[in-house]
MIGUKOL-425854 format. One record per residue: residue in one letter; x, y, z of N, C-alpha, C in turn. Coordinates in steps of 0.1 Angstrom, whole numbers, padded with zeros to 4 digits, always signed. Each point is the difference from the previous one (the first is absolute). Layout:
// MIGUKOL-425854
aXYZXYZXYZ...
END
This chain:
// MIGUKOL-425854
m+1178+1023+1067+0001-0014+0003-0003-0009-0012g-0008+0005-0009-0004-0008-0012-0007+0009-0010t-0001-0005-0012-0007+0007-0011-0009-0010-0008g-0010+0006-0006-0008-0009-0008-0007+0009-0011s-0005-0006-0011-0007+0007-0010-0009-0010-0008y-0010+0006-0006-0009-0008-0008-0006+0008-0011v-0001-0005-0012-0007+0007-0011-0010-0010-0006p-0011+0004-0005-0010-0009-0006+0006-0007-0012p-0005-0012-0003+0006-0008-0011-0002+0006-0014k-0011+0008-0002-0003+0005-0013+0010+0011-0004t+0007-0002-0011+0009+0009-0006-0005+0007-0012v+0001+0013-0001-0004+0008-0012+0012+0007-0006t+0003-0004-0012+0012+0006-0006-0004+0013-0008n+0010+0008-0004-0003+0012-0008-0008-0004-0012r+0004-0011-0006-0007-0004-0013-0014-0003+0003d-0003-0006+0011-0014-0003+0004-0009+0013+0000l+0007+0011+0004-0008+0013+0001-0003+0006-0013t+0008-0004-0010-0003+0006-0014-0013-0005-0006v-0005-0011+0006-0013-0005-0005-0011+0010+0001f+0000+0008+0011-0011+0010+0002+0005+0014+0003l+0013+0002-0001+0006+0014+0002+0008+0004-0012d-0001+0012-0004+0009+0006-0010+0014+0002+0006t+0008-0010+0001+0013+0000+0005+0009-0011-0006s+0012-0001+0005+0009-0010-0005+0010-0004+0011d+0006-0011-0002+0010-0005+0010+0011+0010+0000e+0005+0005-0011+0011+0010-0001-0004+0013+0007w-0012+0005-0002-0005+0012+0007+0001-0001+0015i-0006-0011+0005+0000-0002+0015+0014-0002+0005t+0008-0009-0006+0013-0003+0005+0009+0012+0000s+0000+0008-0011+0009+0011-0001-0003+0011+0010r-0013+0001+0004-0004+0011+0009+0000-0004+0015s+0000-0013+0003-0002-0004+0014+0010-0012+0004g+0004-0008-0010+0008-0011+0003-0008-0013+0003i-0013+0001-0001-0009-0011+0004-0002-0009-0012k+0001-0013+0002-0003-0010-0011-0013-0008+0003e-0003-0002+0013-0012-0007+0004-0003+0004+0014r-0012-0005+0004-0005+0003+0014-0009-0012+0004h-0002-0002+0012-0010-0010+0005-0013+0007+0005v-0011-0007-0003-0013+0006+0003-0009-0010+0006v-0009+0004+0009-0009-0009+0007-0011-0003-0010t-0006-0012+0001-0011-0005-0007-0012-0002+0010n+0002-0007+0011-0010-0001+0010+0006+0001+0014e+0013+0004+0001+0006+0002+0013-0003+0014+0005t+0000+0001+0014-0002+0013+0006+0014+0005+0006t+0000+0013+0003+0012+0006+0006+0004-0007+0013s-0010-0003+0008+0003-0007+0013+0006-0014-0002e-0004-0006-0011+0005-0014-0003+0015+0001-0004l+0003+0010-0009+0014+0002-0003+0008+0003+0012a-0005+0009+0008+0007+0004+0013+0002-0012+0009t-0010-0008+0001+0001-0012+0009+0011-0010-0005e+0001-0002-0013+0010-0009-0005+0014+0005+0001a+0002+0013-0003+0013+0007+0002+0004-0001+0015g-0010+0003+0009+0003-0001+0014+0003-0014+0005r-0007-0010-0006+0003-0014+0004+0015-0004-0004r+0004+0005-0012+0013-0003-0005+0011+0007+0009a-0003+0012+0004+0009+0008+0008+0002-0007+0014l-0011-0005+0006+0001-0007+0012+0008-0013-0001e-0002-0007-0011+0008-0013-0002+0014+0004-0002n+0003+0010-0007+0014+0004-0002+0007+0005+0013a-0008+0005+0009+0005+0005+0013+0001-0011+0010g-0007-0011-0003-0001-0011+0011-0008+0005+0011v-0010+0008-0002-0009+0005+0010-0014-0005-0002s-0007-0004+0011-0014-0005-0001-0009+0012+0001p-0012-0002-0006-0010+0011+0001-0003+0004+0015e+0000-0010+0009-0003+0002+0014+0010+0010+0006e+0012+0002-0006+0010+0009+0006-0002+0015-0004i-0009+0003-0010-0002+0013-0005-0008+0009+0009d+0005+0011+0004-0008+0010+0009-0007+0011-0008f+0004+0002-0013-0005+0011-0008+0000-0003-0014v-0011+0002-0007-0001-0001-0015-0001+0014-0005l+0009+0004-0008+0000+0014-0006+0000-0001-0015c-0010+0005-0007-0001-0001-0014-0002+0014-0007a+0003+0000-0013-0003+0012-0008-0006-0005-0013t-0010+0008-0005-0006-0002-0013-0009+0012-0003v-0002+0002-0014-0010+0009-0004-0011-0007-0008s+0001-0014+0000-0009-0008-0008-0007-0011+0007a-0003+0002+0013-0006-0010+0008-0014-0004-0006e-0005-0012+0003-0013-0004-0004-0011+0007+0009y+0004+0004+0011-0010+0007+0009+0007+0013+0006i-0009+0010+0003+0005+0011+0008+0002-0005+0015s-0010-0009+0004+0001-0006+0013-0006-0014-0002p+0005-0011+0005+0013-0001+0008+0012+0003-0008n+0011+0004+0007+0012+0003-0007+0007-0013-0003i+0011+0002-0009+0007-0012-0004+0007-0007+0011a+0005+0008+0010+0008-0006+0011-0010-0009+0008c-0012+0004+0002-0009-0009+0008-0003-0013-0008l-0001+0001-0013-0003-0012-0008+0013-0009+0000v+0011+0005+0000+0013-0007+0000+0001-0007+0014q-0003+0007+0011+0000-0005+0013-0009-0013+0001r-0012+0001-0005-0009-0011+0000+0005-0012-0009n+0005+0004-0012+0004-0011-0010+0012-0008+0005l+0009+0007+0007+0012-0007+0005-0001-0005+0014g-0011+0002+0007-0001-0005+0013+0009+0007+0010i+0002+0013-0002+0007+0009+0009-0009+0003+0012p+0005+0000+0012-0008+0002+0012-0009+0012+0000a-0011-0001+0006-0010+0012+0000+0006+0011+0008s+0010-0002+0008+0006+0010+0008+0009+0009-0008a+0003-0004-0012+0009+0008-0009-0007+0012-0005q+0007+0011-0001-0006+0012-0007+0001-0002-0015a-0010+0006-0007-0001-0001-0014-0004+0013-0006l+0009+0005-0008-0001+0014-0005+0004+0001-0015d-0008+0008-0007+0004+0003-0014+0004+0015-0001l+0010+0003-0009+0004+0013-0004-0004+0002-0015n-0003+0012-0003-0002+0004-0014+0010+0011-0004g+0011-0004-0006+0010+0009-0004+0004-0001-0015a-0009-0008-0007+0003-0002-0015+0013-0006-0002c+0008+0005-0010+0012-0007-0003+0011+0003+0010t-0001+0010+0008+0009+0003+0010-0002-0008+0013a-0011-0007+0001-0004-0006+0012+0010-0009+0007w+0008-0007-0008+0009-0010+0006+0010+0007+0010i+0005+0012-0003+0009+0007+0009-0008+0005+0012y-0013+0004-0002-0008+0003+0012-0002-0012+0009l-0002-0012-0006-0001-0012+0008+0013-0003+0008m+0011+0002-0006+0013-0002+0007+0001+0009+0012d-0003+0013-0003+0001+0010+0011-0010-0002+0011t-0012-0004-0004-0010-0003+0010+0003-0012+0009a+0006-0010-0007+0004-0012+0008+0011+0004+0010a+0010+0008-0005+0011+0004+0009-0006+0008+0012a-0010+0008-0002-0006+0008+0011-0007-0009+0010f-0007-0010-0005-0007-0009+0009+0010-0008+0008f+0011-0005-0006+0010-0007+0007+0006+0009+0011a+0003+0013-0004+0006+0009+0010-0009+0002+0012r-0013+0000-0002-0010+0002+0011+0001-0012+0009g+0003-0012-0005+0001-0012+0009-0012-0008+0000g+0001-0013+0003-0011-0009+0001-0003-0008-0012i+0006+0003-0011-0001-0007-0013+0012-0009-0002r-0001-0013-0001+0011-0008-0002+0003-0004-0015k-0011-0003-0007+0002-0004-0014-0012+0006-0008m+0003+0005-0012-0010+0007-0008+0001-0006-0014l-0012-0002-0006-0001-0004-0014-0005+0013-0008v+0009+0004-0009-0003+0012-0008-0001-0004-0015i-0011+0005-0006-0004-0004-0013-0004+0012-0009g+0005+0001-0012-0006+0008-0010-0007-0008-0011a-0012+0003-0003-0008-0009-0009-0009+0008-0009e+0000-0003-0013-0008+0008-0009-0007-0008-0011c-0012+0003-0003-0007-0005-0012-0003+0012-0009m+0011+0006-0005-0002+0012-0008-0008-0002-0013s+0000-0012-0005-0008-0002-0013-0015+0002+0002r-0004-0001+0013-0015+0003+0002-0004+0014+0001i+0010+0009+0001-0003+0014+0001+0006+0009-0011l+0004-0007-0011+0005+0007-0012-0010+0002-0011n+0002+0011-0007-0008+0003-0012+0006-0007-0012w-0005-0012-0004+0007-0008-0010-0002+0006-0014h-0006+0012-0001-0001+0007-0013+0011+0011+0000d+0006+0003+0011+0011+0010+0000+0013-0006-0001r+0005+0000-0013+0013-0008-0002+0012+0007+0006s-0001+0012+0004+0012+0006+0007+0002-0004+0014t-0011-0005+0006+0000-0004+0014-0001-0015+0003c-0009-0006-0007-0003-0014+0004+0011-0010-0003v+0009+0004-0010+0011-0009-0003+0011+0000+0010l+0000+0009+0010+0011+0001+0009-0001-0008+0013f-0012-0005+0003-0003-0006+0013-0002-0015+0000g+0003-0007+0011-0003-0014+0002-0004-0003+0014d-0003-0012+0003-0005-0005+0013+0010-0008+0007g+0000+0000+0013+0009-0008+0008+0001+0004+0014a+0007-0008+0008+0002+0004+0014+0014-0004+0005g+0005+0007+0009+0013-0003+0006-0001+0002+0015a+0008-0007+0008-0001+0000+0014+0013-0002+0007v+0002+0004+0012+0011-0002+0009-0005-0003+0014v+0009-0008+0007-0002-0002+0014+0011+0008+0007l-0004+0009+0010+0009+0008+0007+0000-0003+0015e+0011+0003+0006+0001+0000+0015+0008+0012+0004p+0000+0004+0013+0007+0012+0004+0015-0002-0002g+0007+0011-0004+0015+0000-0001+0005+0014-0002d+0012+0001-0004+0006+0013-0002+0005+0002-0015n-0007-0006-0009+0004+0000-0014-0009+0009-0009y-0010+0007+0006-0007+0010-0008+0007+0013+0004l+0008+0006-0010+0009+0010+0003-0005+0015-0002a-0008+0002-0010-0005+0014-0003-0011-0001-0011a-0007+0011-0001-0010+0001-0010-0002+0015-0004s-0005+0002-0012-0003+0013-0005-0013+0000-0007f-0009+0010+0002-0013+0001-0005-0003+0014-0006d-0008+0000-0011-0004+0013-0006-0014-0002-0005t-0009+0010+0003-0014-0001-0005-0004+0013-0006r-0005-0001-0012-0006+0012-0007-0015-0003-0003g-0008+0002+0010-0014-0004+0000-0008+0006-0012g-0007-0009-0007-0008+0005-0011-0006-0012-0007d-0011+0002-0008-0006-0010-0008+0000+0003-0015d+0008+0009-0004+0000+0004-0014+0009-0008-0009v+0010-0007+0006+0009-0009-0008-0004-0014+0001i-0002-0005+0012-0004-0014+0001-0012-0001+0010a-0011-0007-0004-0012-0001+0008-0007-0013-0003i-0006-0006+0011-0008-0012-0002-0013+0004+0008p-0010+0005-0006-0013+0004+0007-0007-0013+0006t-0008+0002+0010-0009-0010+0005-0013+0000-0008q-0009-0010+0002-0013+0000-0006-0008+0012+0006k-0009+0005-0009-0008+0011+0005-0011-0005+0010g-0004-0012-0001-0010-0005+0008-0014+0004-0004i-0010-0002+0008-0014+0003-0004-0007+0010+0009s+0008+0009+0007-0006+0010+0008-0009+0009-0008p-0012+0002+0004-0009+0009-0008+0004+0015+0001w+0009+0003+0009+0004+0014+0002+0013+0004-0006y+0008-0010-0003+0014+0003-0005-0001+0003-0015d+0005+0012-0004-0002+0004-0014+0013+0004-0007r+0011-0003+0007+0013+0004-0007+0003-0009-0012e+0006+0005-0010+0003-0007-0012+0009-0013+0003e-0004-0011-0006+0006-0013+0003+0011-0002-0010r+0012-0005+0005+0010-0005-0009+0001-0015+0002l+0003-0007-0011+0001-0014+0001+0009-0005+0011p-0003-0010+0008+0008-0005+0011+0012-0008-0006l+0008+0006-0008+0011-0006-0007+0013+0009+0002v+0011-0006-0004+0013+0008+0001-0001+0011-0010h+0002+0013+0004+0001+0011-0008+0014+0006+0002m+0008+0000-0011+0014+0004+0002+0005+0008-0012q+0007+0011+0003+0007+0007-0011+0015-0005+0000g+0003-0008-0010+0012-0007-0001+0012+0009+0000q+0000+0011-0008+0012+0008-0001+0003+0007+0014e-0010+0005+0006+0002+0007+0013+0005-0010+0011t-0006-0012-0001+0005-0011+0010+0014-0003-0003y+0004-0001-0012+0014-0003-0004+0010+0010+0005k-0004+0013-0002+0009+0011+0004+0001+0000+0015f-0011-0002+0007+0001+0000+0015+0009-0011+0005a-0001-0012-0006+0008-0011+0004+0015+0002-0003v+0003+0004-0012+0014+0002-0004+0007+0010+0010s-0007+0011+0003+0006+0010+0009+0001-0004+0015n-0009-0009+0004-0001-0003+0014+0008-0013+0004f+0002-0009-0010+0007-0012+0003+0013+0002+0007p+0010+0007-0007+0013+0002+0006-0001+0009+0013r-0009+0009+0000-0001+0009+0011-0004-0007+0013r-0009-0009-0001-0004-0008+0012+0011-0009+0004v+0007-0007-0009+0011-0009+0003+0011+0008+0008n+0004+0011-0006+0011+0008+0006-0004+0006+0014e-0013+0004+0002-0004+0005+0013+0000-0011+0010a-0005-0012-0004+0000-0011+0010+0015-0004+0003l+0008+0000-0010+0015-0004+0003+0006+0011+0010e-0003+0012-0003+0005+0011+0009-0004-0002+0015k-0013-0004+0001-0005-0002+0014+0006-0012+0007a+0004-0010-0009+0007-0012+0006+0015+0002+0001g+0005+0012-0004+0014+0002+0001+0008-0008-0010l-0006-0003-0012+0006-0008-0010+0001+0007-0013s+0007-0006-0010+0001+0006-0013-0004-0011-0010e-0002+0004-0013-0004-0009-0010+0010-0012-0001s+0012+0002+0002+0010-0010-0002-0001-0011+0011d-0008+0003+0011-0002-0010+0011-0011-0010-0004l-0008+0004-0009-0011-0009-0003+0004-0012-0009d-0006-0011+0004+0002-0013-0008-0011-0002-0010w-0012+0005+0004-0012-0003-0009-0009+0012+0001v-0007+0002-0012-0011+0009+0000-0012-0008-0005i-0011+0001+0007-0012-0008-0003-0011+0011-0003p-0002+0004-0013-0009+0011-0003-0014-0006-0003h-0010+0009+0002-0013-0003-0005+0001-0001-0015q-0007-0011-0005+0001-0004-0014-0011+0007-0008a+0002+0013-0002-0010+0008-0008+0004+0002-0014n+0013+0001-0003+0004+0003-0014+0015-0003-0001k+0004-0008-0009+0015-0003+0000+0008+0012-0004r-0006+0009-0008+0008+0012-0004+0003+0009+0013i-0010+0000+0009+0003+0008+0012+0011-0007+0008i+0000-0013+0002+0010-0007+0007+0014+0001-0007d+0000-0001-0013+0013+0001-0007+0005+0014+0001g-0008+0010+0000+0004+0014+0002+0006+0002+0013a-0006-0005+0011+0005+0001+0013+0013-0007+0002a+0001-0012-0007+0013-0008+0001+0011+0008-0006r-0002+0007-0011+0011+0008-0006+0004+0011+0009r-0009+0006+0007+0004+0011+0009+0007-0006+0013m-0004-0012+0004+0007-0005+0012+0011-0009-0004k+0011+0006-0005+0011-0008-0006+0007-0009+0009a-0001+0003+0013+0008-0008+0010-0006-0014+0002i-0012-0003-0005-0007-0013+0001+0000-0006-0014p+0005-0013-0001+0000-0007-0013-0014-0001-0004a-0003+0001-0013-0013-0001-0006-0007-0013+0003d+0008-0011+0001-0006-0013+0003-0004-0002+0015h+0003+0011+0008-0004-0001+0014-0013+0008+0002f-0007+0004-0011-0013+0005+0000-0009-0011-0003c-0009-0004+0010-0009-0012-0002-0011+0004-0009v+0000-0005-0012-0010+0004-0010-0007-0013-0006n-0013-0001+0001-0007-0011-0006-0013+0005-0006i-0001+0013-0003-0012+0006-0006-0004-0007-0013q+0010-0006-0008-0003-0006-0012-0010-0012+0001k+0000-0006+0012-0008-0012+0002-0013+0003+0007y-0001+0011+0007-0012+0002+0009-0007+0013-0002g+0006+0010-0007-0006+0013-0001+0001+0007+0014n-0008+0011+0001-0001+0007+0012-0011-0006+0009t+0005-0006+0011-0010-0007+0009-0002+0009+0012s+0002+0013-0001-0002+0010+0011+0007-0004+0013s-0008-0001+0011+0006-0003+0013+0007-0013+0001a-0002-0009-0010+0006-0014+0000+0013+0000-0007s+0004+0010-0008+0011-0001-0009+0014-0002+0008i+0002+0008+0010+0013-0001+0007+0001-0014+0007p-0010-0004+0008+0001-0013+0007+0001-0012-0010i-0006+0001-0012+0001-0011-0010+0015-0001-0004a+0006+0012-0003+0014+0000-0004+0009-0005+0011l-0003+0005+0012+0008-0004+0012+0000-0015+0002d-0012-0006-0002-0001-0015+0002+0007-0007-0011e-0001+0005-0013+0007-0007-0011+0015+0000+0002w+0006+0011+0004+0014+0001+0002+0005-0008+0012n-0009+0000+0011+0004-0007+0012+0000-0015-0003r-0010-0005-0007-0001-0015-0003+0011-0004-0010a+0005+0010-0008+0012-0003-0009+0013+0000+0007g+0000+0003+0013+0012+0000+0008+0009+0012-0002k-0006+0011-0005+0008+0012-0004+0005+0008+0012y-0008+0000+0011+0003+0009+0011+0009-0007+0010q+0009+0007+0006+0009-0005+0010-0003+0007+0013r+0001-0007+0011-0002+0006+0013+0009+0013+0002g-0006+0011+0004+0007+0012+0001-0001+0009-0012d-0005-0004-0011-0002+0008-0012-0008+0012+0004l+0003+0012-0006-0008+0012+0002-0008+0002-0013m-0013+0002+0002-0009+0001-0011-0009+0012+0002c-0004+0006-0011-0009+0012+0000-0012-0005-0008m-0012+0001+0006-0013-0001-0006-0005+0014-0003v-0005+0002-0013-0004+0013-0003-0013-0001-0009a-0010+0009+0002-0012-0001-0007-0006+0014-0002f-0009+0001-0010-0006+0012-0003-0014-0003-0007g-0009+0009+0001-0013-0002-0006-0011+0009+0005g-0012-0006+0001-0012+0008+0004+0002+0008+0013g-0007+0011+0000+0001+0009+0011+0001+0015-0003l+0009+0004-0009+0012-0007-0004+0009-0002+0012s+0008-0011+0000+0008-0002+0011+0013-0008-0004s+0010+0001+0008+0013-0008-0003+0006-0002+0014a+0007-0012+0000+0006-0003+0013+0012-0010-0002a+0009-0001+0009+0011-0010+0000+0004-0003+0014c+0005-0012+0001+0005-0005+0013+0013-0008-0002i+0008+0000+0011+0013-0007-0001-0001-0011+0011i+0003-0012-0005-0001-0012+0009+0013-0008-0001r+0005-0005+0011+0011-0009+0000-0006-0015+0000w+0004-0008-0010-0005-0013-0001+0005-0009+0011
END
């Protein structure tokens, strides 16, 4: 019914990072396609989520009182509890009767949100749902690790959904493990816990992550298309998780039936905003008037878990 997004006003360019990192604009751009990213200074994840949700409601012409369910995803909330969805419900004045739930699916979470929303609609009783991916990745990065910290940014994206028949198919794949990507929690102060503590920051093996994404991107898209009874030539748009432009460009070369300019790419401006990257791109193209009613689009994501997923939607 509507889309919205919000990024904090503070912009950090690649050149800004060279002040304290042994890196360069050319090194970052050539390896990721990223030129700048937005980072929080005093904003919280729930505040980013609230503003993206507000904009989605306005775009949809829906009042907060009409929302039955707030469904959010994040790996960078300011609290373990209350969850982001509860804070958004309070901030926007959504009725107390609405359900409020967070999912933790890292970069793949947006597809999990779409599939979860479809399942709740199929169950019945939900009329309108506010769905949000929001991240403050800058708060959980090791800013001394130049191979990782240059890749991420902060932001939130949201959609308003209602029941319909335009969620066509989805494909999921999980390779459970913490050896490639992990974000540990705080050790705490238990006098009995003696396991070795890792810093509660993003730990990522870049090359392994890249290889996983490259191999799984087209696989997930094609499996979702097959489930929907469609082919690549039927797609009007691909909205990929914005992790690395080389990954997206490689997939675009393999998927020759789709024009390269129908891959929605904005990683150069925002970096990898994890669960927020797909809805931010979705909102940007929607507000630019790019999508036409009836367009077929594939959203595809990959990341922590390790996991990958794709879904097919009719606009």
